[in-house]
C-alpha positions in Angstrom: -42.1 37.1 -1.4 -39.3 36.2 -3.9 -39.9 32.9 -6.2 -37.1 31.3 -7.6 -37.1 29.3 -11.1 -33.4 27.9 -11.4 -34.7 24.8 -13.5 -35.8 26.8 -16.4 -33.0 29.4 -15.7 -30.9 26.4 -16.2 -32.6 25.1 -19.3 -32.7 28.2 -21.2 -28.8 28.9 -20.8 -28.1 25.3 -21.3 -30.0 26.0 -25.1 -27.9 28.9 -25.8 -24.8 26.6 -25.8 -26.4 24.3 -28.3 -28.3 26.6 -30.5 -27.0 30.3 -31.0 -25.9 32.6 -33.5 -23.9 35.0 -31.5 -20.9 33.0 -30.5 -17.5 35.3 -29.9 -15.2 32.8 -28.4 -13.8 29.8 -29.9 -11.9 26.7 -27.8 -9.7 24.2 -29.8 -9.3 21.3 -27.2 -7.3 18.1 -27.4 -4.8 17.5 -30.2 -3.8 15.6 -33.4 -6.7 12.8 -33.8 -8.8 13.6 -31.0 -9.1 17.7 -31.6 -12.6 18.9 -31.5 -13.9 22.8 -31.6 -15.8 24.6 -29.2 -17.9 27.8 -29.7 -19.1 29.7 -26.4 -20.1 33.5 -25.4 -17.3 35.4 -23.4 -20.0 36.9 -21.2 -21.3 33.7 -20.1 -17.3 32.2 -19.6 -16.3 35.5 -17.8 -19.7 35.2 -15.3 -19.0 31.5 -14.7 -15.4 30.8 -14.8 -12.5 33.1 -12.8 -9.9 31.5 -15.6 -11.8 32.7 -18.4 -12.5 36.1 -16.6 -8.9 36.7 -16.2 -8.0 35.3 -19.6 -10.4 37.3 -21.4 -9.6 40.6 -19.5 -5.9 40.3 -20.0 -6.2 39.2 -23.6 -4.3 35.9 -23.1 -5.8 34.6 -26.5 -5.6 35.5 -29.9 -7.8 37.1 -32.2 -9.3 35.6 -35.5 -11.8 38.2 -36.9 -14.5 38.9 -34.1 -13.7 35.8 -32.1 -11.3 35.1 -29.4 -9.5 31.8 -29.6 -8.3 29.6 -26.8 -6.3 26.5 -27.6 -6.4 23.8 -24.7 -4.6 21.0 -25.7 -4.2 19.1 -22.6 -8.1 18.6 -22.0 -10.1 16.5 -24.2 -12.9 16.8 -26.2 -15.0 14.7 -23.6 -14.0 16.5 -20.7 -14.6 19.9 -22.0 -18.0 19.1 -23.3 -18.9 18.3 -19.7 -17.4 21.5 -18.4 -19.0 23.9 -21.0 -22.5 21.9 -20.2 -22.0 22.7 -16.5 -20.8 26.3 -17.2 -24.0 27.0 -19.3 -26.5 24.9 -17.0 -25.3 24.7 -13.9 -26.0 20.9 -14.1 -23.8 17.9 -14.8 -24.4 13.9 -15.2 -21.2 11.8 -14.3 -23.0 8.4 -14.4 -22.5 7.4 -17.8 -18.9 8.5 -18.3 -15.7 6.8 -18.1 -14.0 7.0 -14.4 -10.9 8.1 -16.3 -12.4 11.1 -18.1 -13.9 12.2 -14.6 -10.3 12.1 -13.2 -9.3 14.1 -16.0 -12.4 16.1 -15.3 -11.5 16.9 -11.8 -7.8 18.2 -13.1 -9.3 20.5 -15.7 -11.9 21.6 -13.2 -9.1 22.7 -10.8 -7.3 24.2 -13.9 -10.3 26.4 -15.1 -10.9 27.8 -11.6 -14.3 25.7 -11.2 -14.0 25.2 -7.3 -17.4 24.2 -7.0 -17.5 21.4 -9.8 -13.9 20.8 -8.3 -15.2 19.5 -4.8 -18.2 18.0 -6.4 -16.0 15.8 -8.3 -13.5 14.9 -5.6 -16.5 13.8 -3.7 -18.1 12.0 -6.3 -15.2 9.7 -6.7 -14.5 9.1 -2.9 -18.6 8.3 -2.3 -19.6 6.9 -5.5 -16.2 5.3 -7.0 -14.1 4.5 -4.1 -13.8 0.9 -5.7 -12.3 2.2 -8.6 -10.0 4.7 -7.0 -8.5 1.6 -4.7 -8.1 -0.6 -7.8 -6.5 2.3 -9.5 -4.4 3.9 -6.4 -1.2 4.3 -8.3 -2.8 6.2 -11.0 -5.0 8.2 -9.2 -2.5 8.7 -6.7 0.1 10.3 -9.6 -2.4 12.2 -11.1 -3.7 14.1 -8.2 -0.6 14.7 -6.2 0.3 18.2 -7.4 -3.0 19.7 -6.6 -3.5 21.0 -3.1 -7.3 21.2 -3.4 -7.2 17.5 -3.7 -6.4 16.8 -0.1 -9.6 14.3 0.8 -8.5 12.2 -2.2 -5.0 12.2 -1.8 -5.6 11.2 2.0 -8.0 8.3 1.0 -5.1 7.1 -1.7 -2.2 7.4 0.8 -4.7 5.7 3.2 -5.2 2.8 0.6 -1.9 2.4 -0.2 -0.6 2.5 3.3 -2.6 -0.8 3.9 -1.0 -2.4 0.9 2.0 -0.8 -0.1 2.7 -3.5 -2.6 0.3 -1.6 -4.8 3.0 0.9 -5.3 6.2 -1.0 -4.8 5.2 -3.9 -7.2 3.6 -1.6 -9.7 5.2 -1.3 -13.3 5.1 2.6 -12.7 7.0 2.5 -9.3 10.6 2.9 -11.3 9.3 6.0 -12.4 7.9 7.5 -9.4 8.5 11.1 -8.6 10.3 11.9 -5.3 7.3 14.0 -4.4 5.2 11.0 -4.1 7.9 8.8 -2.2 8.3 11.3 0.5 5.0 11.4 2.0 4.7 7.7 1.5 7.8 7.1 3.4 6.8 9.7 6.4 3.5 7.6 7.2 3.3 5.7 10.5 0.6 3.4 9.0 2.8 1.8 6.3 1.9 -1.8 6.8 5.2 -3.7 5.8 8.3 -4.6 7.1 11.0 -1.9 7.2 13.4 -3.9 5.7 11.1 -4.3 2.5 10.4 -0.3 2.3 14.2 -0.1 2.2 14.8 -3.0 -0.6 12.1 -1.2 -2.5 13.7 2.2 -1.8 17.4 1.0 -3.0 15.9 -0.3 -6.1 14.1 3.0 -6.9 17.4 4.9 -6.3 19.1 2.0 -8.5 16.9 2.7 -11.3 17.6 6.2 -11.6 21.4 5.3 -11.6 20.3 3.2 -14.6 18.9 5.8 -16.3 22.0 8.2 -15.8 24.7 7.9 -18.3 27.4 9.4 -16.4 27.3 6.5 -13.8 30.3 4.4 -14.2 28.7 0.9 -12.7 25.3 1.7 -14.1 26.1 -0.7 -17.0 26.6 -3.4 -14.3 23.1 -2.9 -12.8 21.1 -6.4 -13.7 18.1 -5.2 -15.1 14.9 -7.3 -14.0 12.5 -5.9 -16.6 11.9 -3.0 -18.9 9.7 -1.9 -21.8 11.6 1.7 -21.5 13.9 3.5 -19.5 10.8 4.7 -17.2 9.9 1.6 -16.5 13.1 -0.5 -15.7 13.9 -2.3 -12.5 16.8 -3.6 -11.3 17.8 -6.6 -9.3 19.2 -5.4 -5.8 20.3 -8.6 -4.6 22.4 -9.0 -7.9 23.8 -5.6 -7.1 25.0 -6.2 -3.4 26.9 -9.2 -4.7 28.7 -7.1 -7.4 28.7 -3.6 -5.1 32.5 -4.2 -4.9 32.9 -3.1 -8.3 31.2 0.2 -7.3 33.5 3.5 -7.7 32.7 6.3 -4.8 31.2 8.3 -7.4 28.4 5.7 -7.7 27.8 5.9 -4.0 27.8 9.8 -4.3 25.1 9.5 -7.1 23.0 7.1 -4.8 23.4 8.9 -2.2 21.9 12.1 -4.1 19.2 10.5 -5.3 18.1 8.8 -1.9 19.3 11.9 0.4 15.9 13.2 1.3 14.3 9.5 1.8 17.2 8.1 4.2 16.0 10.1 7.2 12.6 8.9 6.7 13.3 5.0 6.8 13.1 3.5 10.4 16.4 1.7 10.7 16.0 0.7 14.2 13.1 -1.2 13.1 15.3 -3.2 11.1 16.7 -6.7 12.7 20.5 -7.0 12.8 21.0 -9.8 10.3 18.7 -7.8 7.9 21.0 -4.9 8.5 24.0 -6.5 8.0 22.6 -8.4 4.7 20.8 -5.6 3.0 21.5 -2.0 4.5 25.0 -2.4 5.3 26.5 -2.9 1.6 25.2 0.6 0.8 26.5 2.1 4.2 28.7 4.5 2.3 25.7 6.4 1.3 24.6 6.8 5.2 25.8 10.0 7.0 28.2 8.9 9.5 26.2 10.2 12.6 23.4 8.3 11.4 25.5 5.2 10.7 27.0 5.6 14.3 23.7 6.0 15.6 22.3 2.7 14.2 25.7 0.7 14.8 25.0 1.5 18.4 21.4 0.8 18.6 22.3 -2.9 17.3 25.6 -3.7 19.1 24.9 -1.7 22.5 20.9 -1.6 23.1 21.3 -0.5 26.7 23.9 2.3 26.0 23.1 5.8 27.5 22.4 8.4 24.5 23.3 11.8 24.9 20.4 13.7 23.3 16.9 14.0 24.1 15.7 11.9 21.3 17.6 8.9 22.1 20.3 9.7 19.5 24.0 10.8 19.6 24.2 14.6 19.4 24.5 15.2 15.8 21.9 12.7 15.0 20.3 13.5 11.6 17.3 11.1 12.3 13.8 12.5 12.9 12.4 11.8 16.4 9.6 9.4 14.4 12.3 7.4 12.8 12.6 5.7 16.1 8.9 4.7 16.3 7.7 1.5 14.7 4.9 2.2 12.0 1.3 1.4 13.5 -0.4 -1.3 12.3 -4.3 -2.3 13.0 -3.0 -5.8 14.4 -0.3 -6.7 16.9 2.2 -9.0 14.8 5.6 -9.9 14.1 5.0 -12.7 11.8 2.1 -11.8 9.3 1.1 -9.0 7.5 -1.9 -6.9 6.0 -1.7 -9.4 2.9 -1.7 -12.6 5.2 -4.6 -11.3 7.2 -6.5 -10.8 4.3 -5.9 -14.4 3.0 -6.7 -15.6 6.2 -10.1 -14.3 6.2 -10.9 -15.4 2.4 -10.2 -18.8 3.6 -12.1 -18.3 6.9 -15.1 -17.1 4.9 -14.3 -19.5 2.1 -14.2 -16.8 -0.4 -14.2 -18.1 -4.2 -15.0 -15.0 -5.8 -13.4 -11.7 -5.4 -10.7 -11.5 -2.2 -10.8 -9.4 0.5 -8.9 -6.1 0.4 -7.5 -5.5 3.9 -9.7 -2.6 4.3 -12.8 -4.8 3.4 -12.3 -7.7 5.9 -14.9 -8.4 8.4 -12.8 -9.7 11.6 -10.4 -8.4 13.9 -7.2 -10.1 14.9 -6.7 -9.7 18.3 -3.2 -10.9 19.8 -3.6 -13.3 22.8 0.2 -14.7 22.9 3.3 -14.2 21.4 6.0 -16.9 22.7 9.1 -14.8 22.6 7.1 -12.4 24.8 5.0 -14.8 26.9 6.7 -18.1 26.8 6.2 -21.4 24.9 4.8 -23.3 27.7 1.7 -25.4 27.1 0.5 -24.1 30.2 0.7 -20.5 29.5 -0.8 -21.3 25.9 -4.0 -22.5 27.9 -3.8 -19.6 30.4 -4.0 -17.2 27.6 -6.2 -19.1 24.8 -8.7 -21.1 26.3 -12.3 -20.0 25.9 -11.6 -17.1 23.5 -13.5 -18.5 20.6 -12.0 -18.8 17.2 -8.5 -18.6 16.8 -6.0 -18.4 14.3 -2.5 -19.9 15.2 0.9 -18.8 13.2 4.2 -20.4 13.7 7.7 -19.7 12.1 9.5 -22.5 11.4 13.3 -22.2 12.5 15.9 -21.9 9.9 13.7 -22.1 7.0 11.3 -19.0 8.2 8.0 -20.8 6.7 5.2 -19.9 8.2 2.6 -22.6 9.3 -0.4 -22.8 11.5 -4.2 -23.2 11.7 -7.7 -22.0 12.4 -9.8 -23.3 15.0 -13.4 -22.0 14.5 -14.4 -23.3 17.9 -12.3 -22.7 21.1 -9.4 -24.1 23.1 -10.2 -25.5 26.2 -8.8 -28.2 29.1 -9.0 -31.9 29.1 -7.9 -35.0 26.6 -10.6 -34.5 23.9 -11.6 -34.1 20.2 -13.6 -31.1 18.9 -15.7 -31.9 15.9 -15.6 -29.2 13.1 -15.8 -29.1 9.4 -14.6 -25.3 9.4 -10.7 -25.7 10.3 -8.1 -25.6 8.2 -4.3 -25.6 8.0 -2.1 -23.3 5.9 1.5 -22.3 5.3 3.2 -19.0 3.8 6.6 -18.9 2.2 9.0 -16.6 4.0 9.2 -14.6 0.8 7.4 -14.6 -2.5 3.8 -14.2 -3.9 1.1 -15.1 -1.5 0.2 -17.7 -4.5 2.3 -19.6 -3.6 0.5 -20.2 0.0 -0.7 -23.5 1.0 -4.3 -24.4 2.2 -5.4 -27.8 3.7 -9.1 -28.3 4.4 -10.2 -30.8 7.2 -11.6 -34.0 6.0 -12.1 -35.9 9.2 -14.4 -33.6 11.1 -14.5 -35.5 13.9 -10.8 -35.4 14.5 -10.3 -31.7 13.5 -8.9 -30.3 17.1 -7.1 -32.1 19.6 -7.1 -31.2 23.0 -4.0 -32.0 25.1 -3.7 -29.5 27.7 -0.8 -30.6 30.0 1.6 -31.4 27.6 0.3 -29.9 24.2 -0.8 -26.3 23.0 -2.6 -26.1 19.9 -3.1 -29.2 18.1 -4.8 -29.8 15.1 -5.9 -33.4 13.9 -4.4 -36.7 15.6 -1.0 -36.1 13.5 -1.4 -32.8 11.0 0.0 -30.2 13.1 1.2 -30.4 16.8 3.0 -28.3 19.2 4.3 -29.7 22.4 6.6 -28.8 25.2 10.5 -29.8 25.1 12.6 -29.5 28.2 10.5 -27.0 29.3 10.6 -24.9 26.1 7.1 -25.1 24.1 8.6 -25.0 20.6 8.8 -28.7 19.2 6.5 -29.4 16.6 5.3 -32.3 14.5 3.3 -32.5 11.1 1.8 -35.5 8.7 -1.2 -36.2 6.8 -4.0 -37.5 8.6 -7.0 -35.7 9.4 -6.5 -32.9 6.6 -6.5 -33.1 2.8 -2.5 -32.0 2.6 0.5 -31.4 4.7 1.4 -27.9 4.8 5.3 -28.3 5.1 7.4 -31.1 3.8 8.9 -31.1 7.5 8.0 -34.0 10.0 9.2 -32.6 13.0 10.8 -28.9 13.3 11.4 -26.1 15.8 9.3 -23.2 16.2 11.4 -20.0 16.4 8.4 -17.9 17.1 4.5 -18.4 17.3 1.2 -16.5 17.9 -2.0 -16.8 18.4 -4.9 -14.3 17.6 -8.3 -14.4 18.6 -10.7 -13.7 15.4 -13.3 -11.6 16.1 -16.1 -10.4 13.6 -16.4 -6.5 13.6 
């Protein structure tokens, strides 16, 4: 019978690192004021690290007297001290160390071929530091993307970014993103934002690359939004569109070269005709002719018979996936992930840290969409009555502003009022920061929800936000301040271009 005494072995070898007189390896790490020298034993380094085993066998390092000297300026002293303790003792304590140092330790352990340590750190970041990774996902993603062994952490970062793409698109580092980072992101089916926003940010990224090139004739005419240095310069896309008549063929050729690998990943068929004309067509010279023909045919002749098996012209350059809409975890044409998270904050009266999309405790199940199911009051009550708590979202014609309300009880039939202190009204701007969103809480609980089933659909308060039938079209609305604290729109009467009602289900 054999016995194992790994604890004592680890302790004794650990003492060799701190107290020995026969070191024969010198390792200089860091640089400038953050440089430090460590001493070690070649026999232990060879036994524990394939990197040092190969380096010592091939005499990569220089000799100083009887010692072999390694220089590692890309590894900080804090990180290398952890590595040496792991090599000598087989143990490591990450709990008292800065998360940035732990990320650097991950990369250093890959370079030194310490696979066991590498896997441990990756699992530690995912299981213990996932909140920090989410908050710093752009930095983490940029750091780890070149490393094949970081597949789990890479997937976690991509999933986090897909749930809130603005983490990347509005990051100060986005203008200097490498193409290798953009391509896997653009190819994701679950990138949760409008396709036209993806296009806008991609063009902005491409224009920024042009701005840094002195060979582009129009580069000086590109309007800079903000910059601290060339790598963080961003370009005003709308201004560029207004000035695009001044571009030369060489300018378009350069932008096409920069975006060449990205263009096939844009789902142009999910962009509305209006947005395509306003935001894509000004740059149509960078699109391949066959792609351009397919897009025009799609927008102008939806029922046309297309020759190829993937629904595109025979010589199309668009991959099959470009025809598919991106998948999102809720079905809506009006709201996005950030809207859902905000609405859940208001439902739960969150005064502290807001929900991120993957943290929210509710599912939003689509019950009705006006353009699909009809706008009639009868249809609303047929599909939405007795379904529990609901969120109503309406898109105002012309302005595109989103307004709506939360009914925490349920819709029903009759001619009655429902009492609740938890309902609210809201509005979101068509574009811009969600900090511009408006919230209006109920002030007279006994008048919070109004039921008028024959002529009206969702009604909040006696006057605050009502939708009613008008010439068999359920799209006439009125808004006033009565039973809720504030008006959520300045319009007293308006038409609804689209509306959706979601059942709010606790997960």
